[in-house]
C-alpha positions, 0 to 999 in steps of 0.5 A: 523477961519484963514486958517493957524489955520484950517490947524494946527487943521486938522493936529493935529486931523489927527495925533491923530485919524489916529494913533488910527485908524491904531493901535487900530481899524484896526482889530476891524473895519473889524470884526465889519462892514465887512461882514455885507454887503452881495451881491447876488452871485448865486442860487444852489440846497438846501443841508441838513443843509442850512438855510431855510430862504435862499430858493429862492421860485420862482426858487424852484416852477419852478423846483419843487425842493428846491433851495437857494440863495447864498450870498458873502461878499461885497468887498467894504463897504460904510460908511456914517457919519450923523453929528449933527451940530445944536446949542446944539453941542456947549456946554461943561463944562469939557474939550471939547465941544460936537462938539470936540468929534463929530469931533474926533470920526468922524475922527477915523471912517473915517480913519478906513474906508479908512484904509480898502479901503472903501468909506466914505461920510458925511451928516451934518444936523440941522433941515435940510440938511446943507451939503452932501459930497458924499462917496469917498476913500483916505486920501485927502478926509478924510482931506477935511471932517475934515476941513469941520467939524472944520470950518462948519457954519450951517444955522440953530441951530435947530435939526431934526434927522428924516429929516436927516434919510429921506434924507440919506435913499433916497440919498444912494441907495447901502447898507451902514453902517451909524453912527449918531453922535449926542446928540439926543436931541429930540426923534421923529425919530423912524419911519425914523430910522426903515426904514433906518435900514432896508435898511442900517446898522445904528449905533447911537453914543450919545455925551452928557455933564455931566451938561446935566444930572444934575444941581449943586447947585450954586444959581440963574443962567441964562440958555440959550437954544442953539437951541432956544436961549431962556433964563430963570432964574433958582434957582439951590438951589431948591432941588426939581428942581434939582431932577426933572431935573435929573429924566427928563434926566434919563427918556429921556435916557430910551426913547432913548434906547427904540427907538434904541432897537425897531429899531434894532440899536446899540447904545452907549453913551459917555460924553465929559469927557469920553475916547471915545476910550474905547466907540468905542472899546466897540461898535466894540466888541459888534458887532464882 
């Protein structure tokens, strides 16, 4: 893509997503994510009504009298965007590719972050870590992130969400809020997700295309797997095949939902034809 074309696209995304961040998500973001990061402040004597889970047992044993740990809201939050750049993101049958939604949603979250004077960083992943952009503040930094999302060329087309979560858990030492933006094709990452969510506050955003949920009856067609590049002929006039495909998607979604529920991770799903603004508002309200 030409440099002038990239700049034009970056500017277009900035105008759209920055406006959404400033006017729609400013307050929602603060109530949904601020205050979830708490830092230790001091120890004081236990008072009636205090949460017993905050008792500092070491200090209590030393003084033979109950003491509790006092925490205060961290003034600065670090937000990490874990963005799937595997081959399956380049798919869309309605009006946009999945990667277009990935980019706009990530941009909204990034602008919401800097609007609240927080830092934002990015991990691009396929079946390996493709690029790491350390957390920083400022509009210039967000525009750099958007530009990378538009023009980034991954080395691999495969996906390994577990690898992305392992890297994130090791690379980011301070507690942060992390958004995984992916289609979540391939579910074997529950262990890594649970570990990451114990250390950080992890949120999952799924973007899928309607054609991934069911196949229309259009006769004999050739399908290509965008990650393995394997091609197969499929007779879509076969009703049993269409029902089996639809059932497979529903089962896959159920398993995915179970993974996030067991790991304690908030999860929302949207298609390429959905209004992602509504989905994000729903997510923010769910967490407020």
